[in-house]
DRENPA-3360 file (N, C-alpha, C; in nm, 2 decimals, always signed):
BEGIN
1 = MQRIKTFK = +9.37/+8.09/+13.88/+9.38/+8.04/+13.99/+9.22/+8.08/+14.06 ~ +9.11/+7.96/+14.04/+8.97/+7.98/+14.12/+9.02/+8.04/+14.25 ~ +8.95/+8.09/+14.34/+8.94/+8.14/+14.50/+8.90/+8.02/+14.56 ~ +8.93/+7.99/+14.66/+8.89/+7.86/+14.74/+8.75/+7.94/+14.83 ~ +8.62/+7.91/+14.83/+8.54/+7.96/+14.89/+8.44/+7.87/+15.01 ~ +8.55/+7.84/+15.06/+8.44/+7.73/+15.18/+8.39/+7.84/+15.29 ~ +8.32/+7.74/+15.39/+8.26/+7.80/+15.48/+8.37/+7.83/+15.57 ~ +8.49/+7.80/+15.59/+8.62/+7.83/+15.65/+8.70/+7.95/+15.61;
9 = TLTCAVAA = +8.68/+7.98/+15.47/+8.76/+8.09/+15.44/+8.66/+8.24/+15.43 ~ +8.55/+8.22/+15.41/+8.42/+8.27/+15.42/+8.44/+8.29/+15.54 ~ +8.41/+8.23/+15.63/+8.39/+8.27/+15.80/+8.55/+8.36/+15.83 ~ +8.65/+8.29/+15.81/+8.79/+8.37/+15.81/+8.76/+8.51/+15.77 ~ +8.72/+8.55/+15.65/+8.69/+8.68/+15.57/+8.65/+8.73/+15.65 ~ +8.51/+8.72/+15.72/+8.41/+8.80/+15.80/+8.47/+8.81/+15.91 ~ +8.54/+8.74/+15.97/+8.62/+8.78/+16.13/+8.74/+8.88/+16.09 ~ +8.80/+8.87/+15.97/+8.90/+8.99/+15.96/+8.85/+9.11/+15.88;
17 = ACFLAVQA = +8.74/+9.07/+15.83/+8.67/+9.26/+15.78/+8.63/+9.28/+15.90 ~ +8.56/+9.20/+16.05/+8.48/+9.26/+16.11/+8.64/+9.34/+16.21 ~ +8.74/+9.26/+16.22/+8.81/+9.31/+16.30/+8.90/+9.47/+16.25 ~ +9.00/+9.43/+16.11/+8.95/+9.56/+16.08/+8.86/+9.64/+16.02 ~ +8.72/+9.62/+16.04/+8.61/+9.76/+16.03/+8.61/+9.84/+16.18 ~ +8.64/+9.75/+16.26/+8.60/+9.79/+16.46/+8.76/+9.92/+16.39 ~ +8.92/+9.85/+16.37/+9.03/+9.90/+16.39/+8.98/+10.05/+16.34 ~ +8.94/+10.08/+16.15/+8.93/+10.15/+16.10/+8.82/+10.25/+16.19;
25 = AICIGTLY = +8.72/+10.18/+16.23/+8.56/+10.31/+16.28/+8.67/+10.37/+16.41 ~ +8.76/+10.30/+16.49/+8.83/+10.43/+16.56/+8.88/+10.50/+16.54 ~ +8.97/+10.49/+16.45/+9.07/+10.54/+16.39/+8.98/+10.71/+16.32 ~ +8.88/+10.63/+16.23/+8.80/+10.76/+16.25/+8.71/+10.84/+16.32 ~ +8.71/+10.78/+16.43/+8.59/+10.76/+16.51/+8.74/+10.89/+16.61 ~ +8.79/+10.86/+16.59/+8.95/+10.94/+16.70/+8.92/+11.07/+16.59 ~ +8.96/+11.05/+16.50/+9.00/+11.17/+16.41/+8.88/+11.27/+16.37 ~ +8.74/+11.24/+16.40/+8.57/+11.29/+16.40/+8.63/+11.39/+16.58;
33 = WAIAATLR = +8.67/+11.33/+16.65/+8.66/+11.40/+16.79/+8.73/+11.50/+16.79 ~ +8.88/+11.46/+16.72/+9.00/+11.58/+16.77/+8.94/+11.69/+16.64 ~ +8.89/+11.64/+16.53/+8.85/+11.82/+16.45/+8.71/+11.83/+16.53 ~ +8.64/+11.82/+16.55/+8.54/+11.87/+16.62/+8.57/+11.95/+16.76 ~ +8.68/+11.87/+16.86/+8.71/+11.94/+16.97/+8.82/+12.07/+16.92 ~ +8.87/+12.05/+16.76/+8.93/+12.14/+16.75/+8.87/+12.30/+16.72 ~ +8.75/+12.20/+16.63/+8.69/+12.35/+16.59/+8.60/+12.42/+16.69 ~ +8.57/+12.32/+16.82/+8.52/+12.38/+16.89/+8.36/+12.35/+16.85;
41 = MEGTAAAI = +8.36/+12.25/+16.77/+8.19/+12.22/+16.76/+8.09/+12.16/+16.85 ~ +8.03/+12.24/+16.92/+7.90/+12.16/+17.03/+7.76/+12.19/+16.96 ~ +7.70/+12.10/+17.06/+7.58/+12.08/+17.02/+7.57/+11.97/+16.86 ~ +7.37/+11.97/+16.87/+7.33/+11.83/+16.77/+7.40/+11.89/+16.66 ~ +7.35/+11.98/+16.61/+7.39/+12.06/+16.45/+7.47/+12.03/+16.45 ~ +7.56/+12.08/+16.51/+7.72/+12.06/+16.43/+7.76/+11.93/+16.45 ~ +7.72/+11.86/+16.50/+7.76/+11.68/+16.51/+7.68/+11.61/+16.41 ~ +7.57/+11.68/+16.38/+7.53/+11.60/+16.27/+7.57/+11.63/+16.10;
49 = VLGAIFAL = +7.60/+11.79/+16.08/+7.67/+11.81/+16.00/+7.83/+11.78/+15.96 ~ +7.93/+11.76/+16.08/+8.01/+11.68/+16.07/+8.00/+11.52/+16.06 ~ +7.95/+11.48/+16.16/+7.86/+11.34/+16.07/+7.82/+11.30/+15.95 ~ +7.78/+11.38/+15.89/+7.73/+11.38/+15.72/+7.86/+11.36/+15.65 ~ +7.94/+11.48/+15.70/+8.10/+11.48/+15.62/+8.14/+11.38/+15.64 ~ +8.16/+11.27/+15.72/+8.25/+11.17/+15.76/+8.18/+11.05/+15.71 ~ +8.03/+11.06/+15.69/+7.96/+10.92/+15.63/+8.03/+10.85/+15.52 ~ +8.02/+10.99/+15.40/+8.10/+10.87/+15.27/+8.24/+10.83/+15.30;
57 = PSAYVLMV = +8.33/+10.88/+15.33/+8.48/+10.86/+15.32/+8.47/+10.73/+15.45 ~ +8.36/+10.70/+15.50/+8.35/+10.60/+15.64/+8.28/+10.49/+15.56 ~ +8.22/+10.51/+15.46/+8.19/+10.38/+15.42/+8.24/+10.32/+15.31 ~ +8.33/+10.40/+15.21/+8.45/+10.39/+15.14/+8.55/+10.29/+15.20 ~ +8.60/+10.30/+15.35/+8.68/+10.26/+15.38/+8.66/+10.12/+15.43 ~ +8.49/+10.14/+15.50/+8.45/+9.99/+15.53/+8.44/+9.90/+15.41 ~ +8.42/+9.98/+15.29/+8.39/+9.91/+15.18/+8.53/+9.81/+15.12 ~ +8.64/+9.90/+15.14/+8.76/+9.85/+15.12/+8.84/+9.80/+15.22;
65 = VTRMAYDA = +8.76/+9.79/+15.30/+8.86/+9.68/+15.41/+8.79/+9.56/+15.37 ~ +8.70/+9.53/+15.38/+8.59/+9.44/+15.35/+8.62/+9.35/+15.21 ~ +8.64/+9.41/+15.11/+8.73/+9.38/+14.98/+8.84/+9.32/+15.02 ~ +8.93/+9.36/+15.11/+9.09/+9.33/+15.10/+9.09/+9.23/+15.20 ~ +8.98/+9.20/+15.25/+8.96/+9.11/+15.41/+8.91/+8.96/+15.31 ~ +8.81/+8.97/+15.19/+8.79/+8.84/+15.13/+8.88/+8.85/+15.02 ~ +8.93/+8.90/+14.95/+9.07/+8.91/+14.88/+9.18/+8.82/+14.91 ~ +9.20/+8.86/+15.04/+9.34/+8.75/+15.10/+9.30/+8.66/+15.20;
73 = ETDPANQ = +9.17/+8.62/+15.23/+9.10/+8.46/+15.26/+9.04/+8.37/+15.20 ~ +9.01/+8.45/+15.09/+9.00/+8.32/+14.97/+9.11/+8.32/+14.83 ~ +9.24/+8.40/+14.87/+9.37/+8.38/+14.79/+9.43/+8.24/+14.79 ~ +9.42/+8.13/+14.66/+9.45/+8.03/+14.68/+9.59/+8.04/+14.70 ~ +9.69/+8.15/+14.67/+9.84/+8.13/+14.75/+9.82/+8.16/+14.92 ~ +9.72/+8.21/+14.96/+9.72/+8.22/+15.11/+9.69/+8.08/+15.20 ~ +9.66/+7.95/+15.11/+9.59/+7.85/+15.21/+9.66/+7.74/+15.26;
% end
């Protein structure tokens, strides 16, 4: 079966991806804050190091969320 790609399904995919990305960003930010507070990392240098550690996994999570939303919204079984 072929995926349904209309303006409506793509718009819904973008909306779902944005919603899930915001939820993921909140969870990642909370985890970042908890680790920084637990390790008592204060200052700009510590924030940059911890941010660099979190950058790659965060980008991967956002990519997976976007792919999931696209697959779910364009699946013919969901229409």
